[in-house]
Structure formats: structure tokens, C-alpha cells
N, CA and C atoms as an extended XYZ file, in Angstrom:
570
Properties=species:S:1:pos:R:3:atomname:S:1:resname:S:1:resid:I:1 pbc="F F F"
N       -11.344       13.975       11.009 N   MET     1
C       -11.469       12.531       10.914 CA  MET     1
C       -12.018       11.906       12.176 C   MET     1
N       -12.128       12.700       13.212 N   ALA     2
C       -12.572       12.171       14.502 CA  ALA     2
C       -13.958       11.546       14.424 C   ALA     2
N       -14.838       12.087       13.572 N   ASP     3
C       -16.196       11.561       13.479 CA  ASP     3
C       -16.369       10.544       12.359 C   ASP     3
N       -15.312       10.307       11.589 N   THR     4
C       -15.383        9.382       10.466 CA  THR     4
C       -15.267        7.950       10.971 C   THR     4
N       -16.177        7.044       10.532 N   PRO     5
C       -16.008        5.630       10.907 CA  PRO     5
C       -14.733        5.100       10.249 C   PRO     5
N       -13.953        4.377       11.002 N   LEU     6
C       -12.679        3.889       10.499 CA  LEU     6
C       -12.807        2.507        9.881 C   LEU     6
N       -11.853        2.173        9.050 N   ILE     7
C       -11.805        0.846        8.424 CA  ILE     7
C       -11.207       -0.121        9.430 C   ILE     7
N       -11.861       -1.276        9.604 N   ASP     8
C       -11.329       -2.281       10.523 CA  ASP     8
C       -10.898       -3.524        9.751 C   ASP     8
N       -10.458       -4.543       10.484 N   LYS     9
C        -9.880       -5.728        9.835 CA  LYS     9
C       -10.870       -6.471        8.941 C   LYS     9
N       -12.168       -6.357        9.176 N   SER    10
C       -13.139       -7.062        8.333 CA  SER    10
C       -13.072       -6.582        6.873 C   SER    10
N       -12.645       -5.337        6.660 N   PHE    11
C       -12.473       -4.792        5.310 CA  PHE    11
C       -11.521       -5.658        4.484 C   PHE    11
N       -10.532       -6.269        5.157 N   PHE    12
C        -9.490       -7.032        4.471 CA  PHE    12
C        -9.828       -8.508        4.304 C   PHE    12
N       -10.931       -8.966        4.884 N   ASP    13
C       -11.317      -10.370        4.789 CA  ASP    13
C       -12.157      -10.604        3.532 C   ASP    13
N       -11.560      -10.263        2.399 N   ARG    14
C       -12.206      -10.394        1.089 CA  ARG    14
C       -11.126      -10.736        0.060 C   ARG    14
N       -11.524      -11.092       -1.158 N   PRO    15
C       -10.528      -11.337       -2.200 CA  PRO    15
C        -9.644      -10.104       -2.415 C   PRO    15
N        -8.352      -10.332       -2.613 N   VAL    16
C        -7.366       -9.265       -2.678 CA  VAL    16
C        -7.664       -8.238       -3.778 C   VAL    16
N        -8.218       -8.659       -4.906 N   LEU    17
C        -8.514       -7.700       -5.980 CA  LEU    17
C        -9.615       -6.723       -5.573 C   LEU    17
N       -10.602       -7.199       -4.819 N   GLU    18
C       -11.653       -6.305       -4.316 CA  GLU    18
C       -11.069       -5.302       -3.323 C   GLU    18
N       -10.248       -5.804       -2.418 N   VAL    19
C        -9.645       -4.924       -1.416 CA  VAL    19
C        -8.777       -3.873       -2.097 C   VAL    19
N        -7.939       -4.304       -3.046 N   ALA    20
C        -7.026       -3.373       -3.722 CA  ALA    20
C        -7.800       -2.237       -4.386 C   ALA    20
N        -8.827       -2.577       -5.139 N   ARG    21
C        -9.630       -1.551       -5.816 CA  ARG    21
C       -10.276       -0.605       -4.794 C   ARG    21
N       -10.787       -1.158       -3.717 N   ASP    22
C       -11.482       -0.351       -2.712 CA  ASP    22
C       -10.541        0.494       -1.851 C   ASP    22
N        -9.236        0.224       -1.901 N   LEU    23
C        -8.282        1.027       -1.140 CA  LEU    23
C        -7.987        2.378       -1.789 C   LEU    23
N        -8.246        2.507       -3.087 N   ILE    24
C        -7.984        3.794       -3.738 CA  ILE    24
C        -8.896        4.855       -3.119 C   ILE    24
N        -8.275        5.915       -2.625 N   GLY    25
C        -9.015        6.993       -1.969 CA  GLY    25
C        -9.078        6.880       -0.459 C   GLY    25
N        -8.794        5.683        0.081 N   VAL    26
C        -8.770        5.502        1.531 CA  VAL    26
C        -7.607        6.304        2.102 C   VAL    26
N        -7.827        6.993        3.213 N   THR    27
C        -6.755        7.748        3.855 CA  THR    27
C        -5.990        6.848        4.803 C   THR    27
N        -4.664        6.798        4.599 N   LEU    28
C        -3.752        6.071        5.471 CA  LEU    28
C        -2.947        7.082        6.269 C   LEU    28
N        -3.016        6.968        7.582 N   LEU    29
C        -2.172        7.773        8.450 CA  LEU    29
C        -1.370        6.844        9.354 C   LEU    29
N        -0.097        7.172        9.536 N   VAL    30
C         0.776        6.463       10.468 CA  VAL    30
C         1.277        7.516       11.446 C   VAL    30
N         0.839        7.399       12.685 N   ASP    31
C         1.123        8.430       13.695 CA  ASP    31
C         0.740        9.812       13.180 C   ASP    31
N        -0.400        9.893       12.503 N   GLY    32
C        -0.944       11.172       12.036 CA  GLY    32
C        -0.374       11.698       10.734 C   GLY    32
N         0.510       10.935       10.086 N   VAL    33
C         1.164       11.373        8.858 CA  VAL    33
C         0.692       10.503        7.690 C   VAL    33
N         0.297       11.132        6.565 N   GLY    34
C        -0.104       10.361        5.391 CA  GLY    34
C        -1.073       11.107        4.509 C   GLY    34
N        -2.029       10.361        3.921 N   GLY    35
C        -3.008       10.934        3.017 CA  GLY    35
C        -3.744        9.848        2.256 C   GLY    35
N        -4.579       10.246        1.283 N   PRO    36
C        -5.367        9.284        0.501 CA  PRO    36
C        -4.483        8.438       -0.428 C   PRO    36
N        -4.760        7.153       -0.461 N   LEU    37
C        -4.025        6.233       -1.335 CA  LEU    37
C        -4.401        6.478       -2.787 C   LEU    37
N        -3.390        6.529       -3.661 N   VAL    38
C        -3.630        6.754       -5.088 CA  VAL    38
C        -3.096        5.621       -5.955 C   VAL    38
N        -2.322        4.684       -5.361 N   GLU    39
C        -1.738        3.606       -6.159 CA  GLU    39
C        -1.430        2.408       -5.282 C   GLU    39
N        -1.918        1.227       -5.691 N   VAL    40
C        -1.659       -0.024       -4.979 CA  VAL    40
C        -1.491       -1.149       -5.998 C   VAL    40
N        -0.927       -2.271       -5.535 N   GLU    41
C        -0.829       -3.475       -6.365 CA  GLU    41
C        -1.268       -4.683       -5.545 C   GLU    41
N        -1.980       -5.598       -6.194 N   ALA    42
C        -2.475       -6.801       -5.531 CA  ALA    42
C        -1.565       -7.990       -5.824 C   ALA    42
N        -1.444       -8.882       -4.832 N   TYR    43
C        -0.659      -10.115       -4.949 CA  TYR    43
C        -1.384      -11.214       -4.180 C   TYR    43
N        -1.396      -12.443       -4.742 N   ASP    44
C        -1.932      -13.574       -3.980 CA  ASP    44
C        -1.101      -14.817       -4.228 C   ASP    44
N        -1.419      -15.879       -3.481 N   GLU    45
C        -0.575      -17.087       -3.485 CA  GLU    45
C        -0.547      -17.824       -4.825 C   GLU    45
N        -1.459      -17.527       -5.746 N   THR    46
C        -1.431      -18.159       -7.073 CA  THR    46
C        -0.570      -17.368       -8.056 C   THR    46
N        -0.069      -16.246       -7.631 N   ASP    47
C         0.663      -15.309       -8.467 CA  ASP    47
C         2.167      -15.553       -8.334 C   ASP    47
N         2.872      -15.897       -9.428 N   PRO    48
C         4.308      -16.176       -9.323 CA  PRO    48
C         5.135      -14.973       -8.863 C   PRO    48
N         4.580      -13.761       -8.920 N   ALA    49
C         5.294      -12.572       -8.463 CA  ALA    49
C         5.119      -12.328       -6.962 C   ALA    49
N         4.224      -13.068       -6.327 N   ALA    50
C         3.928      -12.849       -4.902 CA  ALA    50
C         4.960      -13.527       -4.012 C   ALA    50
N         5.271      -12.897       -2.899 N   HIS    51
C         6.175      -13.504       -1.916 CA  HIS    51
C         5.586      -14.794       -1.356 C   HIS    51
N         4.294      -14.940       -1.407 N   SER    52
C         3.612      -16.109       -0.843 CA  SER    52
C         3.535      -17.285       -1.806 C   SER    52
N         3.985      -17.141       -3.032 N   PHE    53
C         3.812      -18.163       -4.075 CA  PHE    53
C         4.372      -19.525       -3.668 C   PHE    53
N         5.504      -19.545       -2.977 N   ASN    54
C         6.128      -20.817       -2.571 CA  ASN    54
C         5.829      -21.195       -1.128 C   ASN    54
N         4.816      -20.563       -0.538 N   GLY    55
C         4.418      -20.900        0.817 CA  GLY    55
C         5.061      -20.016        1.862 C   GLY    55
N         4.734      -20.286        3.135 N   PRO    56
C         5.222      -19.445        4.229 CA  PRO    56
C         6.739      -19.568        4.446 C   PRO    56
N         7.339      -18.456        4.784 N   THR    57
C         8.750      -18.383        5.165 CA  THR    57
C         8.844      -17.400        6.332 C   THR    57
N         9.998      -17.321        6.993 N   PRO    58
C        10.125      -16.302        8.052 CA  PRO    58
C         9.883      -14.886        7.514 C   PRO    58
N        10.321      -14.606        6.292 N   ARG    59
C        10.163      -13.261        5.731 CA  ARG    59
C         8.692      -12.924        5.478 C   ARG    59
N         7.933      -13.865        4.871 N   ASN    60
C         6.555      -13.553        4.450 CA  ASN    60
C         5.497      -14.022        5.448 C   ASN    60
N         5.893      -14.375        6.645 N   GLY    61
C         4.970      -14.928        7.631 CA  GLY    61
C         3.725      -14.093        7.869 C   GLY    61
N         3.856      -12.781        7.813 N   ALA    62
C         2.691      -11.915        8.030 CA  ALA    62
C         1.606      -12.153        6.989 C   ALA    62
N         1.999      -12.572        5.771 N   MET    63
C         1.013      -12.815        4.709 CA  MET    63
C         0.114      -14.005        5.020 C   MET    63
N         0.539      -14.861        5.937 N   PHE    64
C        -0.236      -16.049        6.275 CA  PHE    64
C        -0.859      -15.934        7.671 C   PHE    64
N        -0.757      -14.757        8.258 N   GLY    65
C        -1.329      -14.523        9.577 CA  GLY    65
C        -2.721      -13.939        9.464 C   GLY    65
N        -3.162      -13.272       10.517 N   PRO    66
C        -4.503      -12.683       10.514 CA  PRO    66
C        -4.662      -11.602        9.444 C   PRO    66
N        -5.884      -11.451        8.950 N   VAL    67
C        -6.187      -10.379        7.994 CA  VAL    67
C        -6.058       -9.033        8.696 C   VAL    67
N        -5.869       -7.979        7.887 N   GLY    68
C        -5.819       -6.640        8.436 CA  GLY    68
C        -4.563       -6.332        9.218 C   GLY    68
N        -3.460       -6.942        8.829 N   ARG    69
C        -2.164       -6.687        9.457 CA  ARG    69
C        -1.207       -6.085        8.421 C   ARG    69
N        -0.156       -5.472        8.896 N   ALA    70
C         0.887       -4.942        8.016 CA  ALA    70
C         1.895       -6.046        7.703 C   ALA    70
N         2.318       -6.100        6.465 N   TYR    71
C         3.432       -6.941        6.046 CA  TYR    71
C         4.484       -5.978        5.506 C   TYR    71
N         5.598       -5.856        6.223 N   VAL    72
C         6.658       -4.917        5.859 CA  VAL    72
C         7.916       -5.712        5.550 C   VAL    72
N         8.542       -5.411        4.436 N   TYR    73
C         9.789       -6.071        4.068 CA  TYR    73
C        10.700       -5.062        3.378 C   TYR    73
N        11.967       -5.433        3.257 N   ARG    74
C        12.962       -4.567        2.639 CA  ARG    74
C        13.280       -5.079        1.231 C   ARG    74
N        13.410       -4.136        0.281 N   ILE    75
C        13.841       -4.489       -1.066 CA  ILE    75
C        15.176       -3.805       -1.361 C   ILE    75
N        15.953       -4.440       -2.193 N   TYR    76
C        17.275       -3.929       -2.585 CA  TYR    76
C        18.153       -3.638       -1.375 C   TYR    76
N        17.840       -4.234       -0.229 N   GLY    77
C        18.620       -4.034        0.973 CA  GLY    77
C        18.546       -2.641        1.560 C   GLY    77
N        17.626       -1.804        1.039 N   MET    78
C        17.605       -0.429        1.525 CA  MET    78
C        16.236        0.211        1.658 C   MET    78
N        15.202       -0.266        0.972 N   HIS    79
C        13.892        0.385        0.993 CA  HIS    79
C        12.854       -0.529        1.653 C   HIS    79
N        12.075        0.039        2.593 N   TRP    80
C        10.971       -0.704        3.188 CA  TRP    80
C         9.760       -0.617        2.279 C   TRP    80
N         8.954       -1.663        2.276 N   CYS    81
C         7.693       -1.704        1.535 CA  CYS    81
C         6.585       -2.111        2.493 C   CYS    81
N         5.441       -1.436        2.383 N   LEU    82
C         4.283       -1.699        3.240 CA  LEU    82
C         3.195       -2.382        2.429 C   LEU    82
N         2.684       -3.486        2.975 N   ASN    83
C         1.581       -4.225        2.380 CA  ASN    83
C         0.490       -4.396        3.414 C   ASN    83
N        -0.748       -4.485        2.952 N   PHE    84
C        -1.882       -4.773        3.809 CA  PHE    84
C        -2.298       -6.217        3.552 C   PHE    84
N        -2.294       -7.051        4.587 N   VAL    85
C        -2.619       -8.469        4.456 CA  VAL    85
C        -4.123       -8.657        4.328 C   VAL    85
N        -4.499       -9.428        3.320 N   CYS    86
C        -5.906       -9.790        3.124 CA  CYS    86
C        -6.065      -11.241        3.566 C   CYS    86
N        -6.732      -12.053        2.785 N   ARG    87
C        -6.854      -13.463        3.145 CA  ARG    87
C        -5.491      -14.144        3.046 C   ARG    87
N        -5.321      -15.332        3.669 N   PRO    88
C        -4.001      -15.965        3.726 CA  PRO    88
C        -3.311      -16.038        2.354 C   PRO    88
N        -2.065      -15.576        2.350 N   GLY    89
C        -1.258      -15.601        1.135 CA  GLY    89
C        -1.488      -14.428        0.204 C   GLY    89
N        -2.325      -13.483        0.593 N   SER    90
C        -2.592      -12.343       -0.285 CA  SER    90
C        -2.375      -11.030        0.461 C   SER    90
N        -1.906      -10.046       -0.287 N   ALA    91
C        -1.655       -8.734        0.301 CA  ALA    91
C        -1.685       -7.678       -0.792 C   ALA    91
N        -1.856       -6.433       -0.361 N   VAL    92
C        -1.872       -5.285       -1.266 CA  VAL    92
C        -0.654       -4.423       -0.937 C   VAL    92
N         0.205       -4.231       -1.937 N   LEU    93
C         1.365       -3.356       -1.796 CA  LEU    93
C         0.896       -1.906       -1.915 C   LEU    93
N         1.268       -1.092       -0.948 N   ILE    94
C         0.894        0.322       -0.955 CA  ILE    94
C         1.997        1.079       -1.693 C   ILE    94
N         1.694        1.573       -2.894 N   ARG    95
C         2.702        2.180       -3.767 CA  ARG    95
C         2.779        3.699       -3.681 C   ARG    95
N         1.660        4.385       -3.466 N   ALA    96
C         1.704        5.851       -3.461 CA  ALA    96
C         0.470        6.436       -2.790 C   ALA    96
N         0.661        7.640       -2.220 N   LEU    97
C        -0.466        8.386       -1.675 CA  LEU    97
C        -0.263        9.876       -1.942 C   LEU    97
N        -1.357       10.610       -1.814 N   ARG    98
C        -1.326       12.067       -1.951 CA  ARG    98
C        -1.087       12.651       -0.562 C   ARG    98
N         0.068       13.298       -0.335 N   PRO    99
C         0.387       13.812        0.996 CA  PRO    99
C        -0.574       14.918        1.436 C   PRO    99
N        -1.237       14.722        2.567 N   THR   100
C        -2.162       15.732        3.092 CA  THR   100
C        -1.973       15.997        4.580 C   THR   100
N        -1.413       15.062        5.318 N   HIS   101
C        -1.253       15.176        6.766 CA  HIS   101
C         0.225       15.028        7.127 C   HIS   101
N         0.772       16.017        7.833 N   GLY   102
C         2.164       15.932        8.252 CA  GLY   102
C         3.155       16.107        7.115 C   GLY   102
N         2.809       16.945        6.148 N   VAL   103
C         3.647       17.113        4.955 CA  VAL   103
C         5.045       17.616        5.320 C   VAL   103
N         5.157       18.513        6.268 N   SER   104
C         6.487       19.025        6.635 CA  SER   104
C         7.353       17.924        7.252 C   SER   104
N         6.760       17.034        8.042 N   LEU   105
C         7.516       15.916        8.609 CA  LEU   105
C         7.933       14.947        7.506 C   LEU   105
N         7.037       14.691        6.538 N   MET   106
C         7.401       13.838        5.400 CA  MET   106
C         8.591       14.429        4.655 C   MET   106
N         8.544       15.728        4.397 N   ALA   107
C         9.624       16.397        3.674 CA  ALA   107
C        10.938       16.298        4.451 C   ALA   107
N        10.864       16.448        5.755 N   GLU   108
C        12.065       16.329        6.589 CA  GLU   108
C        12.628       14.910        6.516 C   GLU   108
N        11.757       13.910        6.643 N   ARG   109
C        12.211       12.517        6.590 CA  ARG   109
C        12.825       12.173        5.240 C   ARG   109
N        12.271       12.752        4.183 N   ARG   110
C        12.747       12.450        2.826 CA  ARG   110
C        13.889       13.363        2.385 C   ARG   110
N        14.118       14.468        3.109 N   GLY   111
C        15.171       15.397        2.739 CA  GLY   111
C        14.886       16.111        1.435 C   GLY   111
N        13.602       16.389        1.200 N   MET   112
C        13.184       17.066       -0.029 CA  MET   112
C        11.862       17.756        0.202 C   MET   112
N        11.504       18.667       -0.683 N   SER   113
C        10.242       19.382       -0.509 CA  SER   113
C         9.274       19.199       -1.673 C   SER   113
N         9.653       18.449       -2.701 N   ASN   114
C         8.772       18.221       -3.845 CA  ASN   114
C         7.610       17.329       -3.406 C   ASN   114
N         6.459       17.941       -3.146 N   GLU   115
C         5.308       17.223       -2.612 CA  GLU   115
C         4.880       16.055       -3.507 C   GLU   115
N         4.987       16.222       -4.829 N   ARG   116
C         4.590       15.170       -5.744 CA  ARG   116
C         5.419       13.897       -5.552 C   ARG   116
N         6.676       14.038       -5.150 N   LEU   117
C         7.568       12.884       -5.023 CA  LEU   117
C         7.708       12.358       -3.597 C   LEU   117
N         7.083       12.996       -2.618 N   LEU   118
C         7.255       12.567       -1.234 CA  LEU   118
C         6.854       11.108       -1.018 C   LEU   118
N         5.741       10.692       -1.594 N   CYS   119
C         5.204        9.344       -1.355 CA  CYS   119
C         4.898        8.624       -2.664 C   CYS   119
N         5.622        8.947       -3.737 N   ALA   120
C         5.391        8.356       -5.061 CA  ALA   120
C         6.327        7.171       -5.250 C   ALA   120
N         5.935        6.034       -4.734 N   GLY   121
C         6.714        4.801       -4.791 CA  GLY   121
C         6.762        4.186       -3.408 C   GLY   121
N         6.790        2.854       -3.320 N   PRO   122
C         6.692        2.204       -2.009 CA  PRO   122
C         7.831        2.541       -1.048 C   PRO   122
N         9.066        2.659       -1.535 N   GLY   123
C        10.183        3.017       -0.662 CA  GLY   123
C        10.081        4.446       -0.165 C   GLY   123
N         9.738        5.352       -1.059 N   ARG   124
C         9.560        6.762       -0.681 CA  ARG   124
C         8.438        6.907        0.335 C   ARG   124
N         7.329        6.218        0.080 N   LEU   125
C         6.175        6.275        0.974 CA  LEU   125
C         6.561        5.815        2.381 C   LEU   125
N         7.271        4.700        2.465 N   CYS   126
C         7.652        4.188        3.784 CA  CYS   126
C         8.606        5.137        4.495 C   CYS   126
N         9.553        5.712        3.772 N   GLN   127
C        10.460        6.676        4.386 CA  GLN   127
C         9.680        7.896        4.888 C   GLN   127
N         8.780        8.413        4.072 N   ALA   128
C         7.999        9.598        4.440 CA  ALA   128
C         7.096        9.345        5.649 C   ALA   128
N         6.547        8.124        5.745 N   LEU   129
C         5.642        7.795        6.857 CA  LEU   129
C         6.363        7.225        8.073 C   LEU   129
N         7.663        7.000        7.949 N   GLY   130
C         8.412        6.431        9.063 CA  GLY   130
C         8.161        4.956        9.266 C   GLY   130
N         7.827        4.229        8.195 N   ILE   131
C         7.558        2.784        8.262 CA  ILE   131
C         8.876        2.021        8.275 C   ILE   131
N         8.969        1.018        9.141 N   SER   132
C        10.142        0.148        9.200 CA  SER   132
C         9.687       -1.267        9.573 C   SER   132
N        10.642       -2.144        9.775 N   ASN   133
C        10.334       -3.511       10.165 CA  ASN   133
C         9.575       -3.565       11.494 C   ASN   133
N         9.693       -2.521       12.300 N   ALA   134
C         8.965       -2.471       13.571 CA  ALA   134
C         7.446       -2.496       13.358 C   ALA   134
N         6.992       -2.165       12.156 N   HIS   135
C         5.557       -2.154       11.848 CA  HIS   135
C         5.056       -3.503       11.313 C   HIS   135
N         5.973       -4.418       11.006 N   ASN   136
C         5.583       -5.720       10.465 CA  ASN   136
C         4.686       -6.460       11.461 C   ASN   136
N         3.603       -7.026       10.976 N   HIS   137
C         2.614       -7.803       11.749 CA  HIS   137
C         1.658       -6.937       12.565 C   HIS   137
N         1.837       -5.614       12.599 N   LEU   138
C         0.948       -4.792       13.427 CA  LEU   138
C        -0.456       -4.712       12.823 C   LEU   138
N        -1.506       -4.673       13.665 N   PRO   139
C        -2.872       -4.532       13.174 CA  PRO   139
C        -3.074       -3.157       12.540 C   PRO   139
N        -3.757       -3.142       11.410 N   LEU   140
C        -3.998       -1.900       10.674 CA  LEU   140
C        -5.129       -1.068       11.273 C   LEU   140
N        -5.891       -1.652       12.194 N   ASP   141
C        -7.005       -0.909       12.799 CA  ASP   141
C        -6.685       -0.439       14.215 C   ASP   141
N        -5.390       -0.348       14.525 N   GLU   142
C        -4.937        0.152       15.822 CA  GLU   142
C        -3.760        1.096       15.592 C   GLU   142
N        -3.519        2.028       16.534 N   PRO   143
C        -2.351        2.903       16.411 CA  PRO   143
C        -1.070        2.064       16.289 C   PRO   143
N        -0.124        2.504       15.479 N   PRO   144
C         0.014        3.838       14.907 CA  PRO   144
C        -0.769        4.055       13.615 C   PRO   144
N        -1.457        3.012       13.134 N   PHE   145
C        -2.189        3.123       11.877 CA  PHE   145
C        -3.577        3.703       12.092 C   PHE   145
N        -4.052        4.425       11.098 N   LEU   146
C        -5.426        4.871       11.028 CA  LEU   146
C        -5.825        4.814        9.555 C   LEU   146
N        -6.904        4.112        9.266 N   LEU   147
C        -7.442        4.010        7.906 CA  LEU   147
C        -8.865        4.524        7.909 C   LEU   147
N        -9.119        5.539        7.084 N   ALA   148
C       -10.452        6.137        7.000 CA  ALA   148
C       -10.972        5.999        5.582 C   ALA   148
N       -12.282        5.709        5.431 N   PRO   149
C       -12.864        5.571        4.092 CA  PRO   149
C       -12.648        6.820        3.247 C   PRO   149
N       -12.697        6.622        1.954 N   ALA   150
C       -12.515        7.730        1.010 CA  ALA   150
C       -13.623        8.752        1.165 C   ALA   150
N       -13.242       10.025        1.151 N   ASP   151
C       -14.231       11.105        1.148 CA  ASP   151
C       -14.950       11.119       -0.190 C   ASP   151
N       -14.178       11.039       -1.233 N   GLU   152
C       -14.724       10.972       -2.589 CA  GLU   152
C       -13.852       10.021       -3.377 C   GLU   152
N       -14.458        9.297       -4.266 N   ILE   153
C       -13.723        8.312       -5.057 CA  ILE   153
C       -13.779        8.730       -6.512 C   ILE   153
N       -12.610        8.995       -7.066 N   GLY   154
C       -12.517        9.302       -8.487 CA  GLY   154
C       -12.531        8.012       -9.284 C   GLY   154
N       -12.152        8.110      -10.528 N   GLU   155
C       -12.099        6.929      -11.390 CA  GLU   155
C       -10.924        6.050      -10.984 C   GLU   155
N       -11.206        4.769      -10.762 N   VAL   156
C       -10.153        3.801      -10.468 CA  VAL   156
C        -9.787        3.116      -11.782 C   VAL   156
N        -8.503        3.173      -12.119 N   GLN   157
C        -8.007        2.557      -13.349 CA  GLN   157
C        -7.094        1.394      -12.996 C   GLN   157
N        -6.974        0.438      -13.915 N   THR   158
C        -6.107       -0.717      -13.693 CA  THR   158
C        -5.078       -0.821      -14.806 C   THR   158
N        -3.969       -1.439      -14.470 N   GLY   159
C        -2.902       -1.672      -15.441 CA  GLY   159
C        -1.950       -2.708      -14.895 C   GLY   159
N        -0.816       -2.874      -15.579 N   ILE   160
C         0.146       -3.882      -15.146 CA  ILE   160
C         1.012       -3.341      -14.017 C   ILE   160
N         1.494       -4.277      -13.195 N   ARG   161
C         2.323       -3.914      -12.050 CA  ARG   161
C         3.724       -3.494      -12.516 C   ARG   161
N         4.481       -2.942      -11.597 N   ILE   162
C         5.765       -2.315      -11.919 CA  ILE   162
C         6.938       -3.137      -11.379 C   ILE   162
N         8.020       -3.227      -12.184 N   GLY   163
C         9.285       -3.770      -11.708 CA  GLY   163
C         9.314       -5.257      -11.448 C   GLY   163
N         8.513       -6.030      -12.167 N   LEU   164
C         8.455       -7.468      -11.940 CA  LEU   164
C         9.147       -8.241      -13.060 C   LEU   164
N         9.590       -9.450      -12.730 N   THR   165
C        10.124      -10.357      -13.747 CA  THR   165
C         9.191      -11.543      -13.954 C   THR   165
N         8.255      -11.760      -13.032 N   LYS   166
C         7.247      -12.823      -13.133 CA  LYS   166
C         5.873      -12.176      -13.034 C   LYS   166
N         4.876      -12.759      -13.692 N   GLY   167
C         3.530      -12.194      -13.636 CA  GLY   167
C         3.484      -10.784      -14.196 C   GLY   167
N         4.344      -10.515      -15.161 N   VAL   168
C         4.549       -9.159      -15.678 CA  VAL   168
C         3.289       -8.550      -16.281 C   VAL   168
N         2.511       -9.309      -16.986 N   GLU   169
C         1.344       -8.769      -17.692 CA  GLU   169
C         0.055       -8.799      -16.870 C   GLU   169
N         0.144       -9.199      -15.609 N   THR   170
C        -1.046       -9.267      -14.762 CA  THR   170
C        -1.518       -7.852      -14.415 C   THR   170
N        -2.749       -7.491      -14.796 N   PRO   171
C        -3.243       -6.117      -14.571 CA  PRO   171
C        -3.803       -5.905      -13.168 C   PRO   171
N        -2.942       -6.048      -12.169 N   TRP   172
C        -3.366       -5.939      -10.776 CA  TRP   172
C        -2.828       -4.678      -10.104 C   TRP   172
N        -2.575       -3.655      -10.898 N   ARG   173
C        -2.192       -2.347      -10.351 CA  ARG   173
C        -3.419       -1.449      -10.432 C   ARG   173
N        -3.767       -0.826       -9.325 N   PHE   174
C        -4.947        0.026       -9.246 CA  PHE   174
C        -4.497        1.439       -8.892 C   PHE   174
N        -5.001        2.421       -9.646 N   VAL   175
C        -4.598        3.808       -9.427 CA  VAL   175
C        -5.810        4.728       -9.492 C   VAL   175
N        -5.644        5.895       -8.878 N   GLU   176
C        -6.639        6.948       -9.025 CA  GLU   176
C        -6.366        7.623      -10.363 C   GLU   176
N        -7.333        7.550      -11.270 N   GLY   177
C        -7.171        8.140      -12.599 CA  GLY   177
C        -6.838        9.614      -12.516 C   GLY   177
N        -5.805       10.019      -13.260 N   GLY   178
C        -5.423       11.419      -13.327 CA  GLY   178
C        -4.597       11.927      -12.164 C   GLY   178
N        -4.258       11.074      -11.190 N   SER   179
C        -3.473       11.540      -10.047 CA  SER   179
C        -2.058       11.900      -10.474 C   SER   179
N        -1.568       13.015       -9.985 N   ARG   180
C        -0.191       13.422      -10.271 CA  ARG   180
C         0.790       12.836       -9.268 C   ARG   180
N         0.297       12.038       -8.309 N   TYR   181
C         1.132       11.488       -7.241 CA  TYR   181
C         1.531       10.030       -7.478 C   TYR   181
N         1.243        9.476       -8.657 N   LEU   182
C         1.606        8.088       -8.946 CA  LEU   182
C         3.130        7.941       -9.033 C   LEU   182
N         3.621        6.719       -8.773 N   SER   183
C         5.045        6.470       -8.882 CA  SER   183
C         5.500        6.475      -10.334 C   SER   183
N         4.659        5.969      -11.221 N   LYS   184
C         4.913        5.946      -12.660 CA  LYS   184
C         3.562        5.966      -13.372 C   LYS   184
N         3.538        6.434      -14.624 N   PRO   185
C         2.278        6.400      -15.361 CA  PRO   185
C         1.746        4.973      -15.506 C   PRO   185
N         0.460        4.862      -15.644 N   LEU   186
C        -0.188        3.553      -15.779 CA  LEU   186
C         0.132        2.938      -17.127 C   LEU   186
N         0.454        1.645      -17.124 N   THR   187
C         0.720        0.896      -18.353 CA  THR   187
C        -0.349       -0.183      -18.499 C   THR   187
N        -0.908       -0.275      -19.678 N   GLN   188
C        -1.932       -1.294      -19.946 CA  GLN   188
C        -1.279       -2.581      -20.431 C   GLN   188
N        -1.932       -3.748      -20.181 N   PRO   189
C        -1.397       -5.014      -20.695 CA  PRO   189
C        -1.392       -5.005      -22.218 C   PRO   189
N        -0.441       -5.726      -22.788 N   LYS   190
C        -0.347       -5.797      -24.257 CA  LYS   190
C        -1.218       -6.877      -24.810 C   LYS   190
């Protein structure tokens, strides 16, 4: 990856749906640990399911800051979630990746060796990569993050997002078609 041009913050200064689709296949490394993204979800300020829907708060402040930053928050009081901030009020939730770098460290952090499940879901992914609140607001184009363009891009498929009570039928989930590393199979809108 040393000779690969890296993704910088300008990549994120676009509409969130474009960024989300283009993130499939991008390699995410955090302190050298990670792999190609296979599943993401888009959210913006017009979306009732987005943290930004009711405006800025101390929790969602990163969503209204500079583009190309991490927005990290905790769900269910126990799992961290990593988002990439796009334009103000919009972000892409990183749901799953294919483990390729630092797999043994991921397995140690997760206390398991099933490679398919190491990073299949936002909480699992954050645990495997060592993501915590300490990463909130950090620039995505500086260490500990490294984002490299996709080597090859398979078919990108879309479907409805997972685990929501609002905006349930919005088809803003983007996945690598046929990936065995997804958190759940893709569901199409009804």
C-alpha cells in the first residue's frame, strides 16, 4: 500500500449517497489493522433515522464539523460505531469489512477466530479495529487511519438499512454483492 495514492478529505465532500457507494471496496486500516469495506449505510440530516435529524448536539457534533472526520458513538451502552463524516449533517456508518490486515490481532481483540464474524457488524468491527470514543472527530486522512482506494470493485448492491425504527424502507445500505463478510443478508425495499 506504500505506493497507493490514499483517500483524503476531499473524497468526503460530496453527497452522502455517492460517498457510501464509492466506499465499497476501499481499504480501511486503523493502526495497520483492517481490510476492504463490504457494507456501509448512509445517513443525512433529512433522514429521520439519522442522529443529525434534530440538529447538532454534544453527541453528534462531529457530524456537523469538517468533512473527512470520524464520528464515533456508543449504542446499547456497550458497542462503538464508526461513521465517516461527509457534508454537514451526513455520515456513512461503517458496518462490515473483509479482514485482511492484522487478522490475529482482530481475533485476539474479539476473543474468537471465526474470520467471517470478526468485522461483520459495526460493534464487532470497532472492537476488532480497536475503535473507541478516542477516535471521535479524528481526521480520516491521518494516522491512525489509512484509507486506500479499492484494488478491484465488484458489484455494489443496495437495500434497506438494518435495525431501525424510523426511515425503515430507505434503501441506503450499500454492500459488496456476494460478500460472505456482511453483517446480515441484503434486504430489498417492499
